[in-house]
N, C-alpha and C positions, 0 to 999 in steps of 0.2 A: 888846723885844728878848730872846731868849732866854740862858739863863746861858752855854750853851756857847759863843754868838756872841760875847759879851762878853768871856769868855776868850781865843777865838782874836784876837780885835782887838787886843786887850792884848797877845799874843804877836806880833802883826804888828810891832809896835814896837821889841820887844826880841828877836824870837827871828829868826835868819837863815836864807835858804832854803838848805837842807842839812843842817839839825838838826831830826830826825834824818836820816840817808841809809841806809833799808833796802833791802837788795838780796835780791830774789826770784830764786830759780833758775828756775821756769818758773810763767808765767799766761796766761791768756787775753786780758786787756788790763789793763794798769797802769793806764789810767783808769778802769775798773769798780770793780778794787780799792781804787783812791782812793777813791773814791764811796761804796764799800760801808765802809769804815773811818771816814769821814766820818759816815756816817748812822748807825754805831755808836758815835760819840763817842770813836773810837779814833785820831783823826788832828789834829794842832794845826800851825796855819799853818807853814809852811817844811817841812813833812815832804815827802821826795821817796823816791819807789818806783821802784827801777831793776830791771829786770827782765833776766836773762842769755837768756831765751827768752820769746818773746811770740807765743802761735800764734792769736789772735784779734784783732789791732791794728785800732783803728779810726783811719781818715783822715775827710778833710773828705767832706760829703755822703754818709755811709754806704758810703764805700769803705775797703776794707781796706788797712793799712800791712802791708807784706809785708817782713820783715827776716830775715836769718841768725842762728842763735843765738850769742850770745858774741861778735859781731864790731860791733857797734854801741851807740849810745847809746838806749835805750828805758827812758823814765821818766815820771813825773807826778809834778808837783808841787801841793801844796795850798796854797790861798792864803786868806787872811781878807780880807773884801772890803766888811765891814760899814759902813766908814768911806767908803766909795764911793758914788755917786750910780749907779743902774741906767742914768742917761744915758751914762755913761764906761766901758759895756761896749766899746767900739772901744778906748777909751785901754787898757785891761789888754791887749787882742790886741796892740797896738803895742808897748806896753812889754816883752811877752814875746817878740816878734817880734824887736825890737832887742835884747836881751839874748843870743838865739840868735844875731844875727846878728855882736854885737859878738865873742862867743867863737869863732866860725867866723873870722872876719877875723885873729884874733891865729893862726892857723896857715895860712890859705890866703893872707891879704894883699890878693889884688885880684881884682876880678870878681866881687865878692858881693854880692848883691841879694836882697830881700823881693819875692815874687811876691806881689801880692794875693790873697788875705788875708793869707796867712801862711805861704808856703812858701820856704823858704830856697833860691836859687840860686846856682850858681855857673858859669861859663863856660857859659852858658843851659842848663845841666842842673840837676835836682832833687837837692838835697842832704840836704834834711830838709822835717818839716813839724810842723805844731802843732795840735793840737786842742785846744778850751777847753771845758768844759761848765759850767755854773753853776747855782748852788742860789739862786733866788729866791721869796721869799715875800711875798706883796703887793710894797710899796715897798722892801722889806728884802732888799737884795743878800747873801746871808749869807757863803757861799762860791765859791771857784773851785777846779776843777781843771784844769792844763794840762798836756796831754800833748803830749810830746816826743818825736820820732824823728830821727837823724841819721845819716846812713851814715858809717861810720867807716872799718872796714878791709874791707869788702864789694868784691868788687870782679868777682863773675859776679850778676847780676839775671835773674829771672825773664824770659822772653821777653814777657810781658804787660805787662813796664813799661818804658816808654821813656823818655829822656832821663835816667836816673838818672845820679849819681856820687857819690864816695865821698871821703874826705878823703885816704884811700892812693893815688887813684887820680890825685888833684891835687898831690900832695907826693912820693910814692913812699915814704913811711914808715910804718910800721904805730905803732900806739898801743894803749895800754891803756885801754877804753872806760870801765871805771869811775873810775880819776884824771881823764879827761878830762869826765867826769858831774860830778864833783865841783866841777872848773873851772867849768865850765859854771853851776854854783849861784852862784858869786860875781858873774857878769855878770848873773845875773837878778835876784840880791839887789839890783845897783846900781838898775836899771831899775826893781823895782817902787817901791823906796824913792824914784827922781824920781816915781813916778805919786803915792805917798802924800803928796808936798809939793806936790801941785796944780801940777805942772808938765806938763799935758794938752797944751797948747800947742807946748811943747817939743817934745814926744814927737811929736806928729802932724807935724811939721817935720822932724825927724830922720827918721822913716817917709818920708816924700816924696823927701826927700834919696837914698834908697839903693832906690827903687821902681823895680823891674823893668820896662824898656822905657819907662819916662817919656818923654815928649817924642817919642816914636816913633810911625809910623804903623801899627798893628796892625789885623787881620782878625779880627773876633769873631762868633758867632753867636747872635740872641736868638730863640727859637722856631724857626720855618723861615726866616728871614731873616738873610742874611749882609752884613755893613757893614764898612767899614774908618774909624777913627778914631784919633785921636792920644789918648795917656793924659796929661791935665794933671796929676792930682792923687788922692790919696785924702782924700774931706772928713770931719770929725770924727765923722759917724755911721757911717764905714766905707766909704762906697759909694765905686766907682769913677767918677771924673768921666772922660767922653771928648767930645773934641770932634771933631763929625761933622755938620756943617754949624752945628749950635749946641751947646751943651754940654747934656750929659745925665749925669744920674747913675745908676749900675747897683747893685741889692743883691746880695750874695753869692748865688751860684746860679742867677741871672738871664742871666748869660750866659756863653757858651763862648769861650774863645780857640782861634783856630783857626793854631795855629803850627807850622811843618814842624819 
């Protein structure tokens, strides 16, 4: 184990997420910036990089995360993961997604779900997304960077973006994104601490309790085949389990949702 990894693991026990909280005026991607700081050993566990403007944000499966400057939460969190097993990759994803869900529920109150694997949905529309990048060397899961984007004050979205919604559209109120980002850190820290305390089973159960469209018949596409199935759960490996004649488990990127 490398020296900087030991220091980061020690910090994971003692340093809360959001300390320090670093604001960036403009950056290509907060995840890129955080990864660079990690490689330079200039970031410790809990460091948050918040961007007022992000011009090349990353989304899942190489998609771009587009956002208006100054209106939303755009941030990346540095996490020390050396005390976790690589087999717990999805447990971290679930913990971060639940932290984001907890935070949003404090303002939106109802109809808030996690769409597999880690999108934030409210009223059947996307309010946020998460992208986690991991640094793994051999069997040592050294660090992770969790990029989080949440629509806060934005009310006009690019025509290419469908089914988007912001907190302002839900509540009719305007917010201070920096202040809300700092509040989000508290929710994330609670969920990460839960993960460190070896509560993976509880996290998975809670994740499934707020799983978008769970128990509903949904149309999917795999390769060129369209099929219908009932979402039953997400398993410990992060696969979506669908009942379609028989239970089948699908990896991220293996199937496409077909929802109007």
